[in-house]
N, C-alpha and C positions, 0 to 999 in steps of 0.2 A: 844320548848319554852312553859313555863307555866305562865299563868296570873292568879293570885288568889286575892281574896278580902274577908275580913271579913265584912259581912253586918251589917248595923245598921238600925234604923227606917227610916232614910232619904235616904240612898243609899243601896238598897237591892240587886243590881245587880253588877256583875263583869264587864260585857260589856253591855253598853246601846247604841242601835242604835236609836237615836231620830230623825226620819225623814230622816235617811241616806239611800241612794239608790246606787245600783250597786257597793257595796264593795265586795271584795273577801278575805276570810280568809282560809288559807291552813296550815295544819299540826301544829295547835296551840292547846294547852290544856287550857281550861277555868275551873276554880275551884272556888267554893264557900266554905269558910272555916267554915261554920256553918250549923246547921240542918234546916235552913229556908232561904228564899230568892231565888234568881235565878241567875245562872251564866250568862245567856244571856237574855236581854230584848229588844224586838222590839216595838217601839211606834211611834206615830205621823206620820203615813203613811210611815214607813220604808219598802221599796219594792225592789225586785230584787237583794237581797244580797245572796251571795253564801258562804256556809260553806262546805269545802271539806277536808276530811282526818283529821278532828279535833276530839278531845276528850273533852267531857263536863262532869264534875264531880260535885256532890253534896255530902256534908258530909254524913257519914253513919247515919242510923236511922232517916232519914228525915221524916219518917212517923209519928213522934211524933207531928208534927205541920201541920197545913193546909195551910200555906203560903209559898209554895215551888213549884218549877218547874225547869226543866233543861233549857228549853227555854220558855219564857213568852211573850205573846202578848195579850193586853187587847183591843180587837176590830178587826173588819174584814178588816179595812183599811191597816193593815200590812200584805200584801199578796205577793205571788210569791217569797218567800224566800226559 
């Protein structure tokens, strides 16, 4: 299964775990269709989530921009993932 999203200034992520806990993602591909943004974002104390056997993609030449990551978490409260 492939989940993809073309980011914009409001929604930069393909998957956002906003305070989500104890979710399991298995054998899913997450893709961001641009050179910036992030396929997976963890925020608001998202903890103990499991990613197993997944593929996470970012568009090629992502180095042109400084606003990109495969998995993004802005803070230390998003832990144990």
